[in-house]
N, C-alpha and C positions, 0 to 999 in steps of 0.2 A: 217632705223631712223628717229623717229619723229622729223619733225622740227617746225617751228612756230606753237604754237598751235591752233591759230586763226587770225582775221585780225587785232588783237591790236598789237601795237608795242610794242617790248619788248628788255629792255636793261640790259644785264649782269653786274653785279657788285661783282668785286672781288677784293682780296688783301691778303697779308699774314698775319698770326696771329700779333696782335698788330699794323696795318696798318691805322685801323680806319675805317672799313667797317660798323661799326655799326654807327658810328658819319654819316658818308655820308649818310646811308639809312636812318636813322631819318631826316635828313634834307630834303630829298626827300619826306617823308611823311607828312611831315611840308606843302609842296607844292601842298598837296592833290593827290600825285601818291601812287597807290597802291604798297607795296613792299610784294613780297613774299620770304620768309628766307628759304633755304635749310637746314640750320641747324636746325630750329623749324621743319620743315616738318620731318627731319630725327628722332627728337624725338617723333611726333605725331604717326608716321607709327609702331613704336614699344610701344604703351601704352597698358595697359592691355585690354585685347579682341581683340586686332587687329591681325588679320591673320599672319603678319609677325612675331609677338611675338611667336606666337604658331609653326612656322616653325624653329624659333631659337631655341626654346626648344627641339622640335623633333630631329634638328640636332646636338646640344651639349649635351642635357642632362639636368635635372631639377636643376643642380647647377646654370644655368645662371638667374634663378628668386630668387628674395630674398621673406623675410617670408611674405611679402604683395602681391606676386605673380608678382611684377615688375621686369623689367631686372636689374639684377646686373651689373650694366656697368663696375665697378670696376673690379669684377672677370673676366667680360668677357675681357676687356682690358689686365688684365694679362695674360689671356690665350692666346690673340692674340699674346702678344709680347715673349711668351714663343714657341708658334706654328705658325710662320709666314704664314702657308698654310691655317688657319682657317681663316685670314682676308678675302682671297678670298671667302671662303665659306659663310661668314657673307655677303659679298657683293653683292654675286650672289642671295641671299634672300632680300636683302634691296634695292639695288639700283633701279630695276625695278619698285618698290612700291613708291620709293620716286619719280621717276621720274613721273609715272601717276599723283600722288598727286600733283606735281609742275605745270603739263600741266592745270590740273583741276582748280587749283586756279587762274593760270594766265588766264584761259579763262573766269573766273568768273569777271576778274577786271574790274571796271566801271570807271577807270580814262582816260585821255588822252593818257598816254601808262601806262606800268607797269614795275618794277625792279624786276628781279631774283638775289637776293642776294648769293653769294655760294664760299666758300673759295676755294671749288676746281672745280670751274667752267670750266675750260678747261681740268683737270684730268679725270673729267667725263663725258665729251662731253655735258655738260649742255649748253656750250656757242652756240650749234646747235639750241638750241630752241630760240636763241636772234638774233635780227637784228645786235645789236651793242653791244660793249663790252667795259666797262669802269674799268680801272685799278686804285687803290687807293694805292700809291707806297712810301714807305718810305726806307732808306736804313736799312740793317740787325740791325746794332747797337742799330738805335731807336725801331725798331720791339722788340729787346732782352729788352730793357729797359722798353718800354711801356707794354709788356707781363707781365713782372716779376712784375712790380708793381701791376697789376690789377688781375692777377688769383691765385696767390699765388704757382705758379707752380716753379719749381727749373730751373735755367739756362740750365741746361741739358736737361731737357723735353723738353722747348720751343726750343733748336737747334736741338732737334731730329724733332719736328714738322716742323719746317722750312726745315730742308733737306728732309724730307718726300712730301713736298710739291714742286710743279714745280719751277725751278730757275726764280728769279727775271727778268732776262735779257731776258728769254723765254716768261714771260708773258707779258713783256713789249713790245717783237717784237708782240705777238698777238692781244695784245689790241688796239682797235681803239682809244680811249682816255685814257690819262694818265694824273691822278692828282698827285702832289706832297704834301704828307700831313705831311711833316717832321717840319712844323712850326704851327702856332696857328689854332684853329678851325676858326677863322674869316677868315683867309687865305685859309682854305679848302672850306668855304661857296662861297667866292669871285670866287673861281675856278669852283664851281659847279653851279652857276647862269647861266653863259653864255651856259654850257651844256644843263641845263635845257631847256631854251630856244629853243636850237638847235633840242632837242629831240621832243620838242612841234612839231616845223616844220617838222621835219623827218614823225613824226606821222600823222600830217595832210597830207602829201604828200602820205603816203600810202593808207590814206581813201579814195582819191579822184579818 
């Protein structure tokens, strides 16, 4: 299992749906820290012309492509919902490619340290790529409220996503740093500031 991709210090950032991962990662970007987002990488590796998309088509059939030759996400989601074993088949194709792309991008980071944002940081063992892990934490009822306002998804869909992810208490146990984001954005930023300073110190120490 590949651990730290390079000498660069890497902080994993995670949190459930609606927890405010994006707000936190955007703040780090404003401090000139390179952020690699696993969700974005997951979309990039199945773009038209990518080997993973060809593999998915070969595995499942031409119906996984829409009329433009792009991945038909809703059809695939529907298929996985009806055939749970298909999720594993899909992950066997995509996870190794996603991991390799993440490692490459982290390796190219030119900031003092880098951040890997991933909703499934612990579930997919991506935390093994990081020297430290930060959890953006909110109670489930706030997750539901924020995610339903933002995504236009039904409460049922959001609850299903929350249930599919590792439990909140398990994430709290595994994280090195936990930030409570149930208040305002200012409150979030005030908690991130000292962590940023600490990460800079950790990064400096590993480079000596």
